[in-house]
C-alpha positions in Angstrom: 101.6 107.8 111.4 100.3 104.3 111.2 98.4 103.6 107.9 96.5 100.4 107.4 95.6 99.3 103.9 92.9 96.7 103.5 91.8 94.7 100.4 88.2 93.6 101.1 86.9 90.2 99.9 83.5 89.8 98.2 82.0 88.0 101.1 82.1 84.9 103.3 79.7 82.1 104.1 79.1 81.8 107.8 81.8 79.7 109.5 83.7 79.1 106.2 86.9 80.7 104.8 86.9 82.7 101.6 87.2 80.7 98.4 90.9 80.2 98.0 91.6 79.8 94.3 92.5 83.0 92.3 94.2 85.3 94.8 96.7 87.5 92.9 98.6 90.4 94.4 96.0 93.3 94.5 97.6 96.2 92.7 95.4 99.0 94.2 96.9 98.9 97.8 100.4 98.6 96.4 99.8 101.7 94.2 98.4 103.6 97.2 101.4 102.5 99.3 103.7 103.8 96.6 101.9 107.1 96.6 102.1 107.6 100.4 104.7 110.2 101.4 107.3 108.5 103.7 109.2 109.7 106.7 110.7 107.8 109.6 107.4 108.0 111.5 105.3 106.5 108.7 104.4 102.9 109.1 102.2 101.0 106.5 100.5 97.7 107.1 98.5 95.7 104.6 95.8 93.1 105.2 94.1 91.0 102.5 90.6 90.1 103.7 90.6 87.2 101.2 93.4 85.3 102.8 93.8 86.5 106.4 92.0 87.8 109.5 92.0 91.6 109.9 93.3 92.6 113.3 90.8 95.3 114.1 92.2 95.9 117.6 95.7 96.5 116.3 96.7 100.1 116.9 96.5 102.2 113.8 95.8 105.9 113.0 94.0 105.6 109.6 92.5 102.9 107.3 92.2 103.1 103.5 90.4 100.8 101.1 89.8 100.6 97.4 86.2 99.5 96.9 84.4 97.8 94.0 80.6 97.2 93.8 80.9 93.5 94.6 83.0 94.3 97.7 81.0 97.3 98.9 79.0 95.5 101.5 82.1 93.8 103.0 84.0 97.1 102.8 81.3 98.8 104.9 81.4 96.1 107.5 85.2 96.4 107.8 84.9 100.2 107.9 82.3 100.0 110.7 84.5 97.8 112.8 87.5 100.2 112.6 85.3 103.3 113.1 83.7 101.7 116.2 87.2 101.7 117.6 87.7 105.4 116.7 89.8 104.8 113.6 88.9 107.0 110.6 88.4 105.4 107.2 89.1 106.6 103.7 87.5 104.8 100.7 88.3 105.2 97.0 87.9 103.2 93.8 85.1 102.5 91.4 82.2 102.2 93.8 82.8 105.3 95.9 83.3 107.3 92.7 80.1 106.2 91.1 77.9 106.3 94.2 79.6 108.9 96.4 76.5 109.6 98.5 76.3 106.0 99.6 80.0 105.4 100.2 80.3 108.6 102.1 77.8 107.2 104.7 80.4 104.7 105.9 83.7 106.6 105.8 85.1 109.9 107.0 86.4 110.7 103.6 86.2 109.4 100.0 88.5 109.9 97.0 86.5 110.2 93.8 88.5 109.2 90.8 92.2 108.5 90.6 94.5 109.0 93.6 97.6 110.0 91.7 98.6 113.6 92.4 95.9 113.7 95.2 96.9 111.2 97.8 99.8 113.3 99.3 97.3 116.1 99.9 94.9 113.7 101.6 97.7 112.4 103.9 98.8 116.0 104.8 95.2 117.0 105.6 94.9 113.9 107.8 98.0 114.8 109.7 96.6 118.3 110.3 93.3 116.9 111.4 91.4 118.5 108.5 90.2 115.7 106.3 87.6 116.8 103.7 84.5 114.8 103.1 85.4 114.3 99.4 88.6 114.6 97.3 88.5 114.9 93.5 90.5 116.3 90.7 89.3 118.6 87.9 90.9 116.3 85.3 92.6 113.0 84.9 96.2 113.0 86.3 99.2 111.8 84.4 100.6 108.4 85.4 104.2 109.6 85.2 106.2 108.4 88.2 103.7 105.7 89.3 105.6 103.1 91.3 103.6 100.4 93.2 105.2 99.4 96.5 105.1 95.6 96.4 107.0 95.3 99.7 103.5 95.2 101.4 103.0 91.7 99.9 106.0 90.2 101.8 105.1 87.0 103.6 101.8 86.6 101.8 100.9 83.8 99.4 99.6 84.7 96.0 99.6 83.2 92.6 103.0 83.7 90.8 101.7 86.4 88.5 103.1 89.9 88.4 100.4 92.6 87.9 101.5 95.7 86.0 99.6 98.7 84.8 100.6 100.1 81.4 97.5 102.2 80.8 94.2 103.0 82.4 90.7 103.5 80.9 89.1 102.8 77.5 87.8 105.0 74.7 84.8 102.7 74.0 81.3 103.5 75.4 79.9 100.0 76.2 76.5 100.5 78.0 77.1 98.0 80.8 80.7 99.0 81.6 81.7 100.9 84.7 85.1 101.7 83.2 83.6 104.1 80.7 81.7 105.9 83.4 84.6 106.1 85.8 87.2 107.3 83.2 84.7 109.2 80.9 85.7 107.2 77.8 89.4 108.2 78.0 92.7 106.4 78.4 95.9 107.5 80.0 99.2 105.6 79.6 102.4 105.4 81.5 105.8 106.3 80.0 107.2 103.2 78.3 110.6 103.5 80.0 109.0 103.5 83.4 106.9 100.4 82.7 110.0 98.6 81.4 112.0 99.5 84.6 109.1 98.2 86.7 108.9 94.9 84.7 112.7 94.3 85.2 112.2 94.4 89.0 109.4 91.7 88.9 110.6 88.1 89.2 107.5 86.2 88.2 107.0 83.7 85.4 104.0 85.5 84.0 102.9 89.1 83.8 99.4 90.3 83.7 99.0 93.8 82.3 95.8 94.9 84.1 94.9 97.6 81.5 91.1 97.9 80.9 91.9 97.7 77.2 95.6 97.5 76.3 94.8 98.4 72.7 92.7 101.5 73.4 95.5 103.7 72.1 97.0 101.5 69.4 100.0 103.6 68.4 101.2 103.9 72.0 100.5 100.3 72.6 102.7 99.2 69.7 105.5 101.4 71.0 105.3 99.6 74.3 105.2 96.1 72.6 108.4 97.0 70.7 110.1 98.0 73.9 108.9 94.8 75.5 110.5 92.4 73.0 114.1 92.4 74.3 112.9 91.4 77.8 111.6 88.0 76.7 108.8 87.9 79.2 105.5 86.0 79.1 102.4 88.2 79.5 98.6 88.3 79.3 96.2 91.2 79.2 92.7 92.5 78.1 91.9 93.8 74.7 89.0 94.6 72.4 88.5 92.2 69.5 88.8 94.9 66.8 92.6 94.8 67.4 92.6 91.3 66.0 92.3 92.8 62.5 95.6 94.8 62.8 98.3 92.5 61.5 101.2 94.6 62.9 99.6 94.5 66.3 99.3 90.7 66.1 103.0 90.3 65.1 104.1 92.6 67.8 102.2 91.0 70.7 103.4 87.6 69.6 107.1 88.8 69.4 106.8 90.6 72.8 105.7 87.4 74.6 101.9 87.6 74.6 100.4 84.3 75.8 96.8 85.2 75.8 94.2 87.9 75.8 90.9 88.4 77.6 88.4 89.5 75.0 84.8 90.5 75.6 82.7 88.8 72.9 79.6 89.3 75.1 77.1 88.0 72.5 76.7 86.5 69.1 73.6 88.6 68.4 74.1 91.7 66.3 71.1 93.5 67.8 72.4 92.9 71.3 75.7 94.3 70.3 74.0 97.4 69.0 72.2 97.9 72.3 75.5 97.5 74.1 77.1 100.1 71.8 79.6 97.4 70.9 78.9 96.8 67.2 82.6 97.2 66.5 82.9 93.6 67.6 81.6 92.6 64.1 83.7 94.9 62.0 86.0 93.6 59.2 84.6 90.1 58.9 83.4 89.7 62.5 84.3 87.1 65.0 85.3 84.3 62.6 87.9 86.4 60.8 89.2 87.9 64.1 89.5 84.4 65.6 91.3 83.1 62.5 93.9 85.9 62.8 94.4 85.3 66.5 94.7 81.6 66.0 97.3 82.0 63.3 99.5 83.9 65.8 98.9 81.3 68.5 97.2 83.8 70.9 95.1 81.9 73.5 91.8 83.5 74.6 89.9 84.0 77.7 86.5 84.7 76.1 83.7 86.4 78.1 80.0 86.2 77.2 77.0 87.9 78.7 73.4 86.6 79.0 70.4 88.7 79.7 70.2 91.4 77.0 66.9 92.0 75.5 67.3 89.8 72.4 68.4 86.7 74.4 66.1 83.7 74.7 66.2 80.1 76.0 68.5 79.0 73.2 71.1 81.8 73.4 73.6 80.2 75.8 73.2 76.8 74.0 74.4 78.5 70.8 77.1 80.5 72.7 78.4 77.3 74.3 78.7 75.5 71.0 80.6 78.5 69.6 83.0 78.5 72.5 83.7 74.8 72.3 84.1 74.9 68.5 86.8 77.5 68.8 88.5 75.7 71.7 89.0 78.7 73.9 91.6 78.4 76.7 89.0 79.5 79.3 85.6 81.1 79.1 83.3 83.1 81.4 79.6 82.8 81.0 78.2 85.8 83.0 74.8 87.3 83.5 74.3 90.9 82.6 74.9 93.1 85.7 73.7 96.7 86.0 76.5 98.4 87.9 75.6 101.8 89.5 76.7 104.8 87.5 76.5 103.0 84.2 74.1 103.9 81.3 72.7 100.3 81.6 71.8 100.9 85.3 70.1 104.2 84.5 68.1 102.7 81.6 66.9 99.7 83.6 66.0 101.9 86.5 64.0 104.3 84.2 62.2 101.2 82.7 61.3 99.9 86.2 63.2 96.7 85.7 65.5 96.7 88.7 64.6 94.0 91.2 66.5 95.6 94.0 67.0 99.2 95.0 70.7 98.5 95.6 71.4 94.8 94.8 75.0 95.0 96.2 73.6 95.8 99.7 70.3 93.9 99.7 70.3 91.1 102.3 68.5 88.8 99.8 70.9 89.1 97.0 73.6 86.5 96.4 76.4 86.2 93.8 75.0 84.9 90.5 71.5 86.2 91.0 70.2 88.4 88.2 69.2 91.8 89.8 66.8 92.9 87.0 64.0 91.6 84.9 65.2 90.4 81.4 62.8 90.6 78.5 63.1 87.3 76.6 63.9 85.0 79.5 63.4 85.0 83.3 66.0 86.1 85.8 66.1 82.6 87.3 66.5 81.1 83.8 69.5 83.4 83.1 71.1 82.3 86.4 70.6 78.6 85.8 71.7 78.7 82.1 75.0 80.5 83.1 75.7 77.7 85.6 74.9 75.0 83.1 77.1 76.5 80.4 80.0 76.7 82.9 79.5 73.1 83.9 79.5 71.9 80.3 82.5 74.0 79.2 84.5 72.8 82.2 83.5 69.1 82.0 86.3 66.6 81.8 85.6 65.9 78.2 85.7 69.5 77.2 88.9 70.2 79.1 90.6 67.3 77.5 89.5 68.2 74.0 90.6 71.8 74.4 93.8 70.8 76.2 95.1 68.8 73.3 94.7 71.7 70.8 98.4 71.7 69.8 98.0 74.6 67.4 97.2 77.1 70.2 96.4 75.9 73.7 99.3 73.4 73.8 101.7 75.3 71.6 103.8 76.7 74.5 105.0 74.4 77.2 104.4 76.9 80.0 100.8 77.7 79.1 100.1 74.0 78.4 101.6 73.0 81.8 99.1 75.2 83.5 96.1 74.6 81.2 94.7 71.7 83.1 95.1 73.2 86.6 93.6 76.5 85.5 90.6 74.8 83.9 90.1 72.5 87.0 90.1 75.6 89.2 87.4 77.1 87.0 85.5 73.8 87.2 85.6 73.8 91.0 84.4 77.4 91.2 81.2 76.8 89.2 79.3 75.6 92.3 81.6 77.2 95.0 80.4 80.7 93.9 76.8 79.8 93.4 74.6 81.9 95.8 77.8 83.2 97.5 76.9 86.0 99.9 78.0 89.6 99.4 79.5 90.6 102.8 80.3 88.3 105.7 77.2 86.3 106.7 78.4 86.0 110.2 78.6 89.8 110.7 75.6 90.9 112.8 76.6 94.3 114.0 74.8 97.3 112.4 76.8 99.3 109.8 78.1 102.5 111.4 77.0 105.6 109.6 79.3 108.6 109.3 78.5 112.1 110.5 79.3 114.9 108.1 78.8 118.6 108.2 79.7 119.7 104.7 77.5 118.7 101.7 78.6 116.1 99.2 78.8 117.2 95.5 76.1 115.7 93.3 77.1 112.7 91.1 76.7 114.6 87.8 79.3 117.2 89.1 81.6 114.4 90.1 81.3 112.8 86.6 82.0 116.1 85.0 85.2 116.4 86.9 86.6 113.3 85.1 85.6 114.3 81.6 
C-alpha cells in the first residue's frame, strides 16, 4: 500500500511561493506515520505544501491530511486534485472534528478527534475496501507508546527545532479557544520515560514542547521537568500565566533548560478577561507580579494579545503596545479576535448576528488579517489596521535594539541572544507579507470536488459528546 501524507499550507498568492520564514517540522504527519502499521508492502511518502510542489500524478493509493481552520480551503483544493485522479482522501485534525459535515464533503472519510488507537483500524478498513464515512472514539485515548516517525522529514529543510509532545489538551474553558472544544477541557499526558527516550533521539539545539498548556496538570508537569534536568537541553513551550505564581514550577523549568514560554495575556481589560472566561490571568497579584516572577528566573516571553473583544476601543492597542514594550518581551503577537467554528465564541457571535461571513475560512472575499465579525467598540477595519500598526511599532529597529540589549533576560543566554535579532527581523518582515494573504491557492480555478456518501454523518453535538 502506498500512503501519501500531505501538510497543507494556509494559501498562496497567484504566481508566488509560500512565505518562507517559520517552517518547522510538522508533528501531525510524523505522528500519523508512526501510527501506521508497517509491512514490506507499505510505502509512506510525505509532502509539505509550504515548501514543495505536490506531485498529484505520482501513483498512490491513499492520501491523509491533518486540517486546521486556516488551512481548510487549501486542504479541500488538494483533496479535490487527488480525488479527480481516483485517489481517496482521509482528513483529520481540528477542523474536520469541529465541522464534520463540511469536511466530509471533500473526503471519503474523516477521523474525528485523536487518531491514537484508531488509525490501525482505519488502515485495515481501507485495505478491505470498507472505509467508513467517519471514525471516532468514545473517549480520549491514552498516549502511551506514541512515537512520531521523523524519517519522513529526510531531505527537507526546516528550522533546527525539535517538536515534541509531552501532553495534549487544556483544562481551561477560554471562550475563543478551539482546544477546549476539541479536547472537552481535558488533558492527557505521555509517560515521562517515553518522552525522555524520544528527546534523547533528537539532535536539535532547541526543543519545542508543543503542548497546548504544558502546565495544565501541574503535578505531572513537575515530574517531567525533574526528569528533564539531567539531559541539559534547551526548550520552549506554551503555558498559562497562573503557573508564574508557583515558585517550585519556576525553579524546575529554569533548572530543566526552559528558555522561554508562550503565554496568552490576551488583554489588559478585566471585563474582557471575564467574557473570555480567563479571569485567572489576574489572580495572585495579576500580570505585574507574574512578570516579576518570570523575570527573576530569566524566562523569556512570547506574549500574545487579542483585539476585538467587546470592551476594546480605539486606545486599547496603544495601551497594550506600551505594556509590551515596557516589559521588553522577547517577541509579541498582536492578533485580532477570531471566531473559530465549534467554539463558544463562534456560537455566541452567530446567535447575536455579528458574523460577517457564513464561513469566513472558505469565503472568496476573506483574506488573512481580516476581522470576520462586527466588534462593538471599534470597527472591523480599525481592528485590522491597529493590529498591523502595533506589529510595525513593536518590531521597529529601535524597539528591537532596546529589547535586544535587555541583559537581565533577553540577552542572558548566549544561544537565545544570538537568535534574538534574526527572530525579531523575521517577525518584522512578516508584518506586511501576511497582510491580506489569501486562504487557499489563488491560482487554483478548478471547482472543489464534492464527495458522495451513502451513510449519514453523526451530528456535531454527538461528536462533541464522544470526546467528553
